[in-house]
C-alpha positions in Angstrom: 0.3 -0.1 0.1 1.1 3.4 -1.0 1.8 6.3 1.6 0.8 9.7 1.3 3.5 12.1 2.5 1.7 15.3 1.3 -1.6 16.6 0.3 -2.5 16.3 -3.5 -4.1 19.8 -5.0 -7.8 18.3 -6.1 -9.4 19.9 -9.2 -11.4 22.7 -9.2 -14.4 23.3 -11.5 -15.7 26.2 -13.1 -18.8 25.9 -10.9 -16.9 26.1 -8.1 -15.0 29.2 -8.8 -17.9 31.3 -10.1 -19.5 30.7 -6.3 -16.4 31.7 -4.7 -15.6 34.3 -6.6 -19.5 35.9 -6.1 -19.3 35.2 -2.1 -15.7 37.2 -2.0 -17.0 40.0 -4.2 -19.8 40.2 -1.7 -17.9 39.8 1.5 -15.0 42.6 0.7 -14.9 44.8 4.0 -11.8 47.0 4.8 -10.5 48.1 8.0 -12.8 51.3 8.3 -15.5 48.6 8.6 -17.5 48.8 12.0 -17.8 45.2 13.6 -20.1 44.7 16.4 -17.9 42.5 18.7 -19.1 41.5 21.9 -15.9 41.4 24.4 -16.3 38.8 27.0 -14.5 38.9 30.3 -10.7 37.4 29.5 -10.9 38.7 25.9 -8.7 41.4 24.5 -10.8 44.0 22.4 -9.4 44.3 18.9 -8.3 47.6 17.4 -10.4 47.5 14.3 -8.4 50.6 13.1 -5.7 48.2 12.4 -6.8 45.4 10.8 -7.2 45.0 7.4 -9.3 42.1 5.7 -8.5 42.8 2.4 -10.9 40.5 -0.3 -11.8 38.1 2.5 -15.5 37.9 3.7 -15.4 39.6 7.3 -18.8 38.3 8.4 -20.7 35.0 8.5 -21.9 33.6 4.9 -24.3 31.3 4.0 -22.6 28.0 3.8 -23.6 26.1 0.6 -22.2 22.7 -0.5 -21.6 22.3 -4.0 -22.9 19.0 -5.5 -22.0 18.2 -8.7 -22.8 14.4 -8.1 -23.5 11.6 -6.3 -20.0 11.5 -5.0 -19.9 14.6 -3.2 -23.1 14.1 -1.6 -21.5 11.0 0.1 -18.5 13.1 1.1 -20.7 13.9 4.4 -21.2 10.0 5.2 -17.4 10.1 4.5 -16.8 12.8 7.3 -19.1 11.0 9.4 -17.2 7.7 9.2 -13.9 9.5 10.4 -15.8 9.8 13.6 -15.5 5.5 13.7 -11.5 5.5 12.5 -9.3 4.5 15.3 -6.3 6.6 15.4 -3.0 4.6 15.2 -2.1 6.1 18.8 -4.6 4.4 20.3 -2.7 1.2 19.0 0.4 2.6 19.6 1.5 5.6 21.8 4.7 6.1 19.7 3.0 6.3 16.5 1.3 9.6 16.8 2.8 12.3 14.1 0.5 12.7 11.3 1.2 11.5 7.8 -1.8 12.0 5.9 -5.7 12.1 6.7 -8.6 12.2 4.4 -11.9 11.2 3.1 -11.8 8.6 0.2 -13.7 8.4 -2.9 -13.1 6.4 -6.0 -11.0 9.4 -7.9 -7.7 9.8 -9.2 -6.6 11.5 -6.3 -6.9 8.8 -3.8 -5.5 5.6 -6.5 -2.7 6.3 -8.3 1.0 5.1 -8.5 2.9 8.2 -7.7 5.5 8.7 -5.3 6.8 11.7 -3.2 4.6 14.8 -2.4 1.8 13.5 -4.3 1.6 10.0 -3.7 -2.4 8.7 -3.3 -2.8 6.6 -0.3 -3.9 3.4 -2.1 -2.4 1.6 -5.1 -3.6 2.3 -8.9 -4.7 -1.4 -9.4 -7.3 -0.6 -6.4 -9.5 1.6 -8.5 -11.0 -0.8 -10.9 -11.9 -3.1 -7.8 -13.7 0.4 -5.9 -15.4 1.2 -8.8 -16.6 -2.3 -10.0 -17.7 -2.7 -6.1 -19.6 0.6 -6.1 -17.6 2.8 -3.0 -19.9 4.8 -1.1 -17.8 6.1 0.9 -14.7 6.0 3.0 -12.2 7.5 5.4 -8.0 7.0 5.8 -5.4 7.7 8.6 -1.6 7.1 8.4 0.7 8.2 11.2 4.4 7.2 12.4 6.9 7.4 15.3 8.7 10.2 13.1 11.8 7.6 13.5 14.3 6.9 10.7 16.1 4.5 12.9 13.1 2.7 14.2 10.4 3.2 11.2 6.7 2.4 13.0 3.7 3.0 10.8 -0.2 2.5 10.8 -2.0 3.4 8.0 -6.0 2.6 8.8 -9.0 3.0 6.3 -12.4 2.0 6.2 -14.9 1.9 3.5 -18.7 1.6 2.7 -19.7 -0.5 0.0 -23.7 -1.2 -0.7 -24.0 -4.6 0.1 -21.9 -7.2 2.5 -21.3 -9.2 -1.4 -19.3 -6.1 -2.6 -17.3 -5.1 0.7 -16.2 -8.7 0.8 -15.6 -8.8 -3.2 -13.5 -6.1 -2.6 -11.3 -7.1 0.4 -10.7 -10.4 -1.9 -10.0 -8.1 -4.5 -8.0 -6.1 -2.7 -5.6 -9.0 -1.3 -5.0 -10.4 -4.3 -4.0 -7.2 -6.1 -1.3 -7.7 -3.5 0.8 -10.6 -4.8 4.6 -10.3 -5.3 7.5 -12.9 -5.6 7.6 -14.0 -1.8 4.4 -12.7 -0.9 3.2 -15.0 2.1 0.3 -15.1 4.3 0.4 -14.2 8.7 -1.7 -15.7 10.9 -4.6 -13.9 12.5 -6.1 -16.0 15.1 -9.7 -15.9 16.0 -11.1 -13.0 12.8 -12.1 -13.4 9.4 -9.1 -11.4 7.6 -6.3 -11.8 5.1 -3.0 -10.4 6.3 0.4 -10.9 4.3 3.9 -9.9 3.9 6.8 -10.1 1.9 9.6 -8.8 4.0 7.9 -9.4 7.8 8.7 -6.2 8.4 5.4 -4.7 7.0 2.2 -6.5 5.9 -1.2 -5.5 5.2 -4.7 -6.7 6.8 -7.7 -6.7 5.0 -11.2 -7.8 6.6 -15.2 -7.4 5.6 -17.7 -6.2 8.5 -21.0 -5.9 7.4 -21.5 -2.9 4.5 -18.0 -1.8 5.3 -14.2 -3.0 4.2 -11.3 -2.5 6.8 -7.8 -2.4 5.2 -5.1 -1.7 7.6 -1.2 -1.4 6.9 2.0 -1.8 9.7 5.3 -1.3 9.3 7.9 -2.2 11.9 11.6 -1.1 13.0 12.3 -4.7 12.1 11.2 -8.1 10.5 9.7 -10.3 12.8 6.5 -12.0 11.2 5.1 -13.0 14.8 5.3 -9.0 15.8 4.1 -7.9 13.4 0.9 -10.4 12.8 0.2 -9.1 16.6 0.3 -5.6 15.1 -2.0 -6.5 12.7 -4.4 -8.5 14.4 -4.3 -5.6 17.1 -5.5 -2.8 14.3 -8.2 -4.8 13.2 -9.3 -5.7 16.5 -9.4 -2.2 17.9 -11.1 -1.0 14.6 -13.7 -3.3 14.9 -14.6 -2.4 18.4 -14.2 1.8 17.2 -16.8 0.6 14.5 -19.8 -0.9 16.8 -22.1 1.8 16.9 -21.1 2.8 13.2 -24.5 2.4 11.1 -24.5 3.1 7.4 -26.7 5.7 6.6 -29.4 4.9 4.3 -28.4 5.8 0.3 -31.7 8.1 -0.2 -31.6 9.9 3.6 -27.7 11.2 3.4 -28.4 14.3 1.4 -30.6 15.1 4.5 -27.8 14.9 7.0 -26.8 18.5 7.9 -24.2 20.1 6.3 -24.0 23.2 9.0 -25.1 21.8 12.1 -24.7 25.2 14.7 -23.9 27.4 11.8 -20.4 26.7 12.3 -19.8 26.6 9.0 -21.4 29.9 8.5 -18.5 31.5 10.9 -15.5 29.5 9.2 -13.4 31.6 6.4 -14.3 30.0 2.8 -11.7 28.5 0.8 -10.4 31.2 -1.9 -9.0 29.4 -5.4 -6.4 31.5 -6.2 -2.5 31.3 -6.6 -2.2 34.0 -4.4 -3.6 31.7 -1.7 -3.5 28.1 -2.3 -5.0 25.3 -0.2 -3.5 22.0 -0.7 -6.4 20.4 1.4 -9.2 21.1 -1.6 -12.8 22.1 -1.1 -14.0 18.3 -1.1 -13.2 17.8 2.3 -15.2 21.1 4.2 -17.5 20.0 6.0 -18.6 19.7 9.6 -16.4 17.2 11.7 -17.5 15.0 14.8 -14.2 15.7 17.3 -13.4 12.1 16.9 -13.2 12.7 13.0 -11.2 16.2 13.2 -8.7 14.5 15.3 -7.5 12.6 12.6 -6.3 16.1 11.1 -3.7 17.0 13.7 -0.4 16.8 13.6 0.1 15.0 17.1 -3.0 12.8 17.6 -2.6 11.9 21.2 -2.1 15.8 22.2 -4.8 16.9 20.3 -7.1 14.2 22.1 -6.2 14.9 25.1 -6.8 18.8 24.2 -10.2 18.6 22.8 -11.2 16.2 25.7 -10.0 19.2 28.1 -11.6 21.6 25.9 -14.9 20.1 25.6 -14.4 20.0 21.6 -17.6 19.0 20.0 -17.8 20.1 16.9 -15.2 21.4 13.9 -15.6 22.8 10.9 -12.8 22.8 8.4 -12.8 25.0 5.2 -10.3 28.0 4.3 -9.7 27.9 8.2 -10.5 25.3 10.9 -12.8 26.0 13.5 -13.4 24.6 17.1 -16.5 25.0 19.3 -15.4 24.4 22.8 -17.2 24.4 26.2 -16.6 28.4 27.1 -14.1 30.7 26.8 -12.0 29.4 29.0 -12.0 26.0 27.4 -10.9 28.0 24.2 -8.0 29.9 25.5 -7.0 26.8 26.6 -7.1 25.0 23.6 -5.8 27.9 21.7 -2.3 26.9 23.9 -2.7 23.6 22.7 -2.7 23.8 19.3 -0.2 26.3 19.0 2.6 25.2 21.5 5.8 25.3 19.5 7.5 22.2 19.0 11.2 21.8 19.7 12.2 23.4 16.0 9.2 25.7 15.8 9.4 29.7 16.6 6.8 32.1 18.0 6.1 35.1 15.4 4.2 38.5 15.9 0.4 38.5 15.7 -0.9 40.5 12.8 -1.5 44.1 13.8 -4.7 45.0 16.3 -5.3 41.6 17.4 -4.0 40.4 20.9 -6.0 37.0 21.3 -4.2 35.7 18.7 -1.4 33.3 19.3 1.0 32.4 15.9 3.7 29.7 15.2 5.9 29.1 12.4 6.4 25.6 11.5 10.1 24.1 11.6 8.8 21.3 8.9 5.4 22.1 7.2 2.1 20.2 8.7 1.2 17.1 6.2 -2.6 17.9 5.5 -2.3 21.5 4.6 1.5 22.4 4.1 0.9 24.8 6.2 4.2 26.4 7.6 2.4 29.4 9.5 -0.5 28.9 12.1 -2.2 31.6 14.1 -4.8 30.9 16.3 -7.5 33.3 17.4 -10.3 33.4 20.1 -13.5 34.6 20.2 -16.3 33.6 22.6 -16.1 29.6 22.7 -15.0 29.4 19.5 -11.4 28.8 18.3 -10.1 29.8 14.5 -6.5 28.2 13.2 -5.6 29.6 10.3 -2.8 28.8 8.4 -0.6 29.4 5.3 2.0 27.7 2.8 5.6 29.6 2.9 6.3 31.6 0.1 9.4 30.3 -2.1 11.6 33.1 0.3 10.2 31.3 3.8 8.5 34.1 4.3 4.4 34.2 5.1 2.4 35.4 2.2 1.3 38.8 2.4 -2.5 38.0 2.6 -1.8 35.5 5.6 -2.6 38.4 8.3 -6.0 39.3 5.7 -7.0 36.1 6.3 -6.5 35.7 10.3 -8.0 39.3 10.2 -11.0 38.5 8.3 -11.4 35.1 10.7 -11.9 37.0 13.5 -14.4 39.3 12.5 -16.3 36.4 11.0 -16.4 35.0 14.9 -17.0 38.7 16.1 -19.8 39.3 14.2 -21.5 35.5 14.1 -23.5 37.0 17.2 
């Protein structure tokens, strides 16, 4: 199974461009705009005269998902499924550093034979298998232990198909497609699964669970067939336990699932699609996630899970920024600190002009999903918003970044 080291750019259709341009044109606001915020105890009022939001919307905007086909609608189910995907650090506490996370459909962006930065998570040979068996939705996570000398990787994915027969056919197809010289089966006691390896330091496991296919891949520090089989067995058992309450939403009911519970997407900065504000994350991943689903996108899964629990995070919106709904203002400040704690080689950098309740860090290594080097977290009420930006060729932050931070703060302040 292939690894994704960087998130690849999603293709953007003309209808999306047209809608976003209209939204942005209607949302233009400059520093002179009056924003009716409601400062709370512990919050510092911004200096609105110093804020410039540039071409970005500075007030909540109606969120209307752009559906061009059934696969776009099924993304709602994929986002829900992420909440039932086991995080690798729950299996091995050493395996907490994010390699990649995403929802899954049958498009080329998920199946391919590229290498390096644009690597897809699954081999190209699997694409006709999922298409033939009519993949409906899916979720994927990969984490590692950030070690070159003693590598540990864990990848897990769950895929939903229209029937138990289709799920089993997909599992058999995946396993058969792994055929290679030296491939041999690994024993998985007490579970209906197919596990195999060529080198005994890395291997894969496949199992059907109702209408779901479970896919797992593990890398161990050294060749040991018993240890590898135990690792794959533990992965499958953990995933089966996590899925015990996962029930497939009837296909006809998926369009009726809420797309903006709590109105949180209205107050989340939308994506802006132009060369000056690139976002490799892509508009298809935009939407609302449970805390259990959203934690998969965080750089350190174990630390984020603890921070989410401490702050009472119950809803997360991801679009041009990420907005977290916490228990209260005190919890929001705690989450802000946790999400922007500098790592060993990270640095703090100054807040955008006019904003005090912001904390910004410059990462030594870009975070792997959106490739952001610069992160700023703002707090307003019970909400925390994290805005990221890729570094320029020179290594500097984009000139638009302070405007995006200011715009996101303003959207929260005007949300009521």
